[in-house]
N, C-alpha and C positions, 0 to 999 in steps of 0.2 A: 391889725390884730397884735396885741401885746400879750406875750406869754409870761405868766408869773408862776413860779414854783415855790410853795411854802414847805419848808423842811424843819425838822427838829426832833429831839428825843421825845419819847412818851412823857406826857405831862408838861410839855413846854408851853402849851397854850395855843396850839395850831387851830383846833376846832373853834375856840372862842374868837381868835383873830379872824378866821375865815368868815364866821357868822357876822361879825361886826364890819369887816371889810366889804363883803358882798352887800350888806345893808346900807353902806355909805354911797353906793352908786345908784343911778336911776335904773329902774327895772328894764331888763333887756340889754344893758350896757356891759354886763359881766356874765360869763359862763363858768360853771364850776365842774371840775372833773376830779374824781378820786382815783389815785393810783392803786388799782386793785384789778388784777387779771387772774381769773380763775374760771375753770370750766363748770364749777359748781355754782348754783344760784347764791346770790348774796343773802346772808342771814340778817334778820332784824336785830339779833342779839349782839351787842357790842363785844368786841374782843377785850377781855380784861388783862390777860397776860399772854402775849403771842410767843413767849419764849419757852413754852412747856413742851413743844414737839421737837424731835431731832431734825437735823438737816436732811434734806433730800440726798439720795445717792448722787454722785458727781454727774452722771449722764443726765439724770432728771433735772438737776440744777442748771446745767449748761443749756439744755433744751428750753427750760423755763426762761432763762435770761434771753436766749435768742427769740423766743416768742414775744416777750415784753418789748424787745427792741423792734421786732417786726411791726407790732401793733402801734408803738409810738411813732416809728418812722413813717408808716402808712398814714397815720392820722396827721402828722406834721406836713408831709409832702402833699397830701390831699388839700389841707387848709391853705398851704402856700400856693398851690396850683390854682385854687379858686380866688387867689388874691387876698386871702385872709378874710373872706366874707364871713359874716356872722358877728358875734359879739366883739366889741372893741377890746375887751380884756378877757383873757382866758386864765383862770386860776386853777392850778393843780394842787390838791391836798395830797401831799407826798408826790414824789417823782422818782425817776430811775436813780437819781443821785442817792436816794435813801437806801437803796440796796448796797451801794458802795460803803456807806457809813454804818449801816445796821443790817448786815446780811442775815443775822440770826432770825430777825423778824420774818424774813421771807424764806427761811429754811434753806439758805444757800451757803455752802461751805465758804470760808473766808478766801481760800485760794481761787475759787471760781469768781467771787466778787472782785478780786484783785486783777483779773485779766483785763486787758485794755479795751473795755466795752465802750468807753466814751469816744473812741475813734469811729464808731459806727455812725451811720447817717440817721440821726434822730433829732427832733427839734430841740434846740437848746433854748432855755428860757431867756427872755430879755432881761428879766429880773429874778434872781433867786433870793428869797428871804429865808434866813436860817435863824430860828429861835434858839437862843442859848441862855435862858435865865439862870440865876444862881441855883446851885445844887439843892439847897434847902427848899426852894420854891417848887422845884420839880418833884422832890420826894414827898412834899405835902400833898401834891395833886395826884400822884400816881403811886400810892403806897404798896399796891400789889406787885409792882415790879421790884425785883431784888436790888438792893443798894449797889452791889457790884455791877449789875447790868446797867443801872443808871449812870454810874461812873464811866463805864466803857462807852456807852452811847454818847454822853456829853463830850468825852475826849475825841471820839470819832467825828462828831459834827463840828467841833472846833477846828479839826484839821482838814475838813472837807472844803474843797475849792479855795484854799488859801492862796492869795495872790491873784485870783481871777477877777476880772472886771464884771460888773453887773450883779454883784453880791452885796446884800444888805444883812449885816449881822446885828441882831437885837439881843444884847447881852444883859440888859437890866430887867428888873422886875417892874414892869410898867403897867398902868391901867390899859385896858383894851382900847380906849379912845386915843391914848398916846401912841400905842402901837400902830393903829390905823393911820394917824397923822404922819408917822414916819414912813410907812409904806407908801401912802399917797404922795408924799414929797419925793420919794425915790422914783415912783412911777412917772411923775411929772418930768423927770430927767430922761426917761427912756421912750416916752410916747411920741 
C-alpha cells in the first residue's frame, strides 16, 4: 500500500489532478479518500469560500485536531496491521498537513495548528504532492477567495514540509496529463 497525499491552496488544481490520476490506473488499483471529518452529513453543495466562518473556540479546535488525529491514526494502524491489504495506492485529497498550512479553512486558530501535532502517531504519506502553481493561475480558477487569502495560502504551502523527503512540489502551470506523468514518475520511485 502506497499512501499519497495531494495538497495545495484553493484553485491549485487538486480536483483535476486527482480525477486524471485516478483515471490513469486500472480499476481497483487506487483508493480515494477526502480529508473531511465532521459529525454532520456531507453536503452535495461544493464549498465556494471556506473562509467566511470564524475560528472555533480553542477548546473545540484542540478537540477537533485530536479527533482528526485519532481517526487518521486508527485508519493507518488498521491498514498497516492488515499488511496494507486493499488498493495498491491510496490517495488523500487533502491531508492533516493541510490544517498546518491552512488552519482558517478548518476553523482552527493558528496557535492550535502550530502545536507539535506531527509527532503523534498517524500515517505519514509515502509521497506528498504539493501543488503550487503561479498566483495568477490560482486566482483565475478561484476568484471567490480573497486575493490576500490566496497569497497567505500559497506562502504557507511553499513553506510546508520544506526539506522533507518524499515531497513532490509542482510549481509550474502544467496540463493535467503532464502533472499525472510527474506524479506517476515520483510514485515509481516509492512503490
